[in-house]
C-alpha positions in Angstrom: 186.8 259.4 -68.0 183.5 257.6 -68.4 182.8 255.4 -65.4 181.0 252.2 -66.4 180.5 249.6 -63.8 182.7 246.6 -64.5 181.6 243.2 -63.3 183.5 240.0 -63.4 182.2 236.4 -63.4 183.9 233.7 -61.3 186.1 232.5 -64.2 187.4 236.0 -64.8 188.1 236.5 -61.1 190.1 233.2 -61.1 192.1 234.5 -64.1 192.8 237.8 -62.4 193.8 236.1 -59.1 196.1 233.7 -61.0 197.6 236.6 -62.9 198.3 238.7 -59.8 199.7 235.8 -57.8 202.1 234.8 -60.6 203.2 238.3 -61.8 202.7 240.5 -58.7 201.7 243.2 -61.1 198.7 245.4 -60.3 195.8 244.6 -62.5 193.2 247.2 -63.6 190.9 245.1 -65.7 190.6 241.7 -67.5 188.4 240.9 -70.4 188.2 238.8 -73.6 188.9 240.4 -77.0 188.4 238.2 -80.0 189.3 235.0 -78.1 192.4 236.5 -76.4 192.3 237.1 -72.6 193.5 240.7 -72.1 195.0 241.8 -68.8 195.0 245.5 -68.4 197.7 246.5 -65.9 198.5 249.7 -64.0 201.1 252.0 -65.5 204.7 251.0 -64.9 203.8 247.3 -64.2 204.8 245.9 -67.6 208.2 244.5 -66.5 206.6 242.7 -63.6 203.8 241.4 -65.7 206.0 240.0 -68.4 208.6 238.5 -66.2 212.2 237.7 -67.3 212.2 236.8 -71.0 208.4 237.0 -71.0 208.3 233.9 -68.8 205.0 234.9 -67.1 203.2 235.1 -70.4 204.4 231.6 -71.4 203.4 230.2 -68.0 200.0 231.9 -68.0 199.2 230.8 -71.6 200.1 227.2 -70.7 198.1 227.3 -67.4 195.0 228.9 -68.9 195.4 227.1 -72.2 194.7 230.3 -74.2 196.4 233.3 -75.8 196.8 236.3 -73.6 197.7 239.9 -74.2 199.0 242.3 -71.6 198.3 246.0 -72.0 199.6 248.8 -69.9 197.0 251.4 -69.0 197.8 255.0 -69.5 195.6 258.0 -68.5 196.4 259.6 -71.8 193.8 258.3 -74.4 196.3 258.3 -77.3 199.0 256.6 -75.4 196.5 254.0 -74.1 195.4 253.2 -77.7 199.1 253.0 -78.8 199.7 250.6 -75.9 196.7 248.5 -76.8 197.7 248.2 -80.5 201.3 247.1 -79.7 203.1 245.3 -81.1 201.6 246.8 -84.3 203.5 249.9 -85.2 201.8 253.2 -86.0 203.4 256.3 -87.5 201.0 258.8 -86.0 198.0 259.1 -83.7 195.9 262.3 -83.3 192.7 263.4 -81.8 190.2 266.0 -82.8 187.5 266.2 -80.2 186.4 262.6 -79.5 187.6 261.3 -82.9 191.0 259.6 -82.9 192.9 259.1 -86.2 195.6 256.5 -86.4 198.1 256.4 -89.2 199.4 252.9 -89.9 203.0 252.3 -90.9 202.0 250.2 -94.0 198.9 248.7 -95.7 199.3 245.4 -93.8 199.4 247.1 -90.4 196.4 249.2 -91.3 194.5 246.0 -92.4 195.4 244.4 -89.0 194.2 247.4 -87.1 190.9 247.6 -89.1 190.2 243.8 -89.4 187.7 242.0 -91.5 184.5 244.1 -91.9 186.2 246.6 -89.5 185.5 244.3 -86.5 189.0 244.9 -85.0 188.4 248.7 -85.1 184.9 248.5 -83.6 186.3 246.2 -80.9 189.1 248.8 -80.2 186.5 251.5 -79.9 184.4 249.5 -77.5 187.5 248.8 -75.3 188.7 252.4 -75.4 185.2 253.7 -74.6 185.3 251.7 -71.3 187.9 254.1 -70.0 187.7 257.3 -72.2 185.1 259.3 -74.0 185.4 258.4 -77.6 183.2 258.9 -80.7 185.2 257.1 -83.4 188.6 255.7 -84.3 189.7 256.1 -87.9 192.7 254.5 -89.6 194.3 256.3 -92.5 
C-alpha cells in the first residue's frame, strides 16, 4: 500500500465530524470527487453509515446541501474498486501487475465508468492510487 500523507482543511474536518457523529461509522477518509463529497468508511461499517432506509444519507445531504457518496474500504484492490464504482454493475474485474481491467455490463455502464474525455476513469485511478499501487485502469 502506498502511504501518502493525507491532510484535511477545516471544512473537511467539519464534514468528517458531522458524519461520524450522525452515523457512528468509522471513517477512513473524506474527499471531493467531481462535486460529490465521498466518505470512505472502514470495512463492515456500511449498515451504520447508511442508517435505516438510507436515512443518514438523506440527512447528511440536506445538512451539507450537497450530494454524498459512501464507499466501504477494502484491503483488496479489486474489491475496493468494485465498491467505489457501486451502484454501477460490472461483469468482471481483473488485474495484471498494476493494470486493472474492468468489464462493464453494457455500453451505458462502460460510458459512465469512463466519462467524458475519460475523466471519470482518470479520477478513479487517482483515488485508487491513494491507497494502492496502480499503473492504469482500463474498461473493456
